[in-house]
C-alpha positions as CSV (number, residue, x, y, z in Angstrom):
1,V,-35.0,7.9,10.7
2,E,-33.6,10.9,12.3
3,D,-30.2,12.2,11.5
4,S,-28.7,13.5,14.8
5,T,-25.4,14.6,13.2
6,T,-24.2,18.0,14.4
7,V,-22.3,20.1,11.8
8,D,-19.4,22.1,13.6
9,T,-19.1,25.4,11.6
10,I,-17.8,27.5,14.4
11,A,-14.2,28.1,15.0
12,P,-12.5,27.5,18.4
13,V,-11.9,30.4,20.8
14,T,-8.3,30.7,22.3
15,T,-7.3,33.1,25.1
16,D,-3.9,33.9,26.5
17,S,-2.6,34.6,30.0
18,G,0.7,35.4,31.5
19,T,1.4,38.6,29.5
20,Y,1.3,41.9,31.7
21,T,2.1,45.5,31.0
22,N,5.4,45.8,33.1
23,W,8.9,44.8,32.0
24,H,10.4,41.4,33.1
25,N,14.1,40.7,33.7
26,L,13.5,37.0,33.1
27,D,11.9,34.7,30.4
28,V,8.1,34.9,30.5
29,T,5.8,32.0,29.9
30,V,2.4,32.9,28.0
31,T,-0.3,30.2,28.4
32,L,-2.6,29.9,25.4
33,T,-6.2,28.1,26.2
34,P,-8.1,26.9,23.3
35,T,-11.8,25.7,23.7
36,D,-14.2,24.4,21.1
37,E,-17.7,23.0,22.4
38,R,-18.3,20.8,19.1
39,S,-15.8,19.1,17.7
40,G,-12.9,19.9,19.9
41,V,-9.7,21.6,19.3
42,D,-7.1,19.9,17.1
43,D,-4.0,22.3,17.1
44,T,-2.9,25.6,18.4
45,Y,-0.2,27.6,16.6
46,Y,1.6,30.6,17.7
47,C,4.8,32.9,16.8
48,V,6.7,35.5,18.5
49,D,8.3,38.8,17.0
50,Q,9.0,42.4,17.8
51,V,6.8,43.9,15.0
52,G,3.6,42.0,15.5
53,T,3.2,40.8,12.0
54,C,4.5,37.2,12.2
55,T,2.5,34.2,11.0
56,P,1.9,31.4,13.7
57,T,3.4,28.1,12.7
58,T,4.6,26.6,15.9
59,L,2.6,24.2,17.5
60,G,1.8,24.4,21.1
61,T,0.0,26.1,24.0
62,S,2.9,27.2,26.2
63,V,5.0,29.9,24.8
64,I,8.3,30.9,26.2
65,V,9.5,34.5,25.3
66,S,12.9,35.3,25.8
67,A,14.1,37.8,23.5
68,E,15.2,41.2,25.0
69,G,12.7,44.0,23.9
70,T,9.1,44.3,23.1
71,N,7.5,41.0,22.0
72,Y,4.3,40.3,20.3
73,V,2.8,36.8,20.9
74,R,0.2,36.1,17.9
75,Y,-1.7,32.6,17.8
76,Y,-4.8,30.7,16.5
77,S,-6.4,27.5,17.0
78,V,-8.2,24.8,14.7
79,D,-10.9,22.5,15.5
80,N,-11.2,18.8,14.6
81,A,-13.6,19.9,11.8
82,G,-11.2,22.2,10.3
83,N,-12.4,25.6,11.4
84,A,-9.7,28.0,12.2
85,E,-10.1,31.2,14.3
86,E,-8.6,34.5,13.0
87,V,-5.1,35.1,14.1
88,K,-5.2,37.0,17.4
89,T,-2.3,39.1,19.2
90,A,-2.0,38.5,23.0
91,T,-3.4,41.0,25.4
92,N,-0.4,42.7,26.3
93,T,3.1,42.7,24.7
94,V,5.7,40.8,26.5
95,K,8.6,43.2,27.6
96,I,11.9,41.6,28.5
97,D,14.9,43.6,30.0
98,T,17.8,41.3,31.1
99,T,20.5,44.0,30.8
100,P,21.2,46.0,33.8
101,P,21.2,49.8,33.7
102,T,24.3,51.7,33.9
103,T,24.9,54.6,36.3
104,S,27.4,57.4,36.1
105,L,28.7,60.6,38.0
106,S,29.2,63.9,36.5
107,P,30.9,66.3,36.0
108,D,34.5,65.2,36.6
109,A,33.4,63.1,39.4
110,P,35.7,60.5,40.9
111,A,35.4,56.8,40.6
112,E,33.1,54.8,42.9
113,G,34.2,54.8,46.4
114,E,37.0,57.0,45.8
115,L,37.6,59.9,48.4
116,I,36.2,63.2,47.3
117,V,38.1,66.3,48.8
118,S,36.0,69.5,48.0
119,E,37.8,72.9,48.0
120,G,34.6,74.7,47.1
121,D,31.0,73.5,47.0
122,T,30.7,70.5,44.4
123,T,27.5,69.2,42.8
124,I,27.8,65.5,41.9
125,T,25.0,64.5,39.4
126,V,24.0,60.8,39.3
127,T,22.6,59.6,36.1
128,C,21.1,56.2,35.0
129,D,20.8,55.1,31.4
130,D,19.0,51.7,30.7
131,G,19.1,52.0,26.9
132,S,16.0,50.8,25.2
133,G,15.0,48.5,28.4
134,G,12.3,49.1,30.9
135,G,13.8,52.2,32.5
136,C,15.7,53.1,35.6
137,S,13.2,52.6,38.5
138,E,15.6,53.7,41.2
139,V,19.1,55.3,41.2
140,G,20.8,55.7,44.7
141,Y,23.8,57.0,46.1
142,Q,25.9,56.6,49.4
143,L,27.7,59.4,51.0
144,S,29.8,58.4,53.9
145,D,27.1,57.0,56.3
146,L,24.2,58.7,54.5
147,C,22.0,56.4,52.1
148,S,19.6,58.0,49.5
149,T,17.7,56.7,46.6
150,N,15.7,58.4,43.9
151,S,17.9,61.5,44.1
152,A,20.1,62.8,41.4
153,D,22.2,65.5,42.8
154,Y,24.2,66.1,45.9
155,T,26.2,69.0,46.9
156,I,29.5,68.3,49.1
157,Q,30.0,71.3,50.9
158,S,33.5,73.3,50.9
159,G,36.2,71.7,52.9
160,S,34.5,68.2,53.5
161,E,35.7,64.9,52.7
162,T,33.1,62.5,51.5
163,S,33.3,58.8,50.2
164,F,30.8,58.4,47.2
165,N,29.3,55.2,46.0
166,V,26.5,55.1,43.2
167,S,24.6,52.0,42.1
168,S,21.4,51.0,39.9
169,E,21.0,48.1,42.4
170,E,18.1,47.9,44.6
171,D,20.1,47.9,47.8
172,V,22.8,50.7,47.0
173,C,23.7,50.9,50.7
174,T,25.3,47.3,50.5
175,Y,27.8,48.8,48.2
176,A,29.5,51.3,50.4
177,E,32.6,50.6,52.7
């Protein structure tokens, strides 16, 4: 009599997808895909933190990441024979930035949309601050009928009148009167 029992001593292998190196302004779903060719996968556990040291205890294969900042997804799976793989960290961190950046004008710039009357050349500096987020990808301003993006300074010539709008939104031109 032959014994055809196969003993499973090999841990499952889990991969992740849905992590990218860029910043997101919405929740991100990371998918964990466990495989085990011998006894099959029993459970997959995960955790999310912002330092990469958490211990996976949450059961599941679909991880919704919503915390603002840089998040680490850690996970492992166990097969039906009780073999557990080593804890892994997702291929990339998940970066969430739902807070819009702020823009400002200086020095002594008027409020957005106010009329600027220049008695001498006046340089307006446009700045953008995104705190600890993903950074400012574009800062734009609109002067009367001129729309510009990715420019930080504009000089208003002596004796001219110019309306000024600034925004960190994608279409700054829609904000001018």
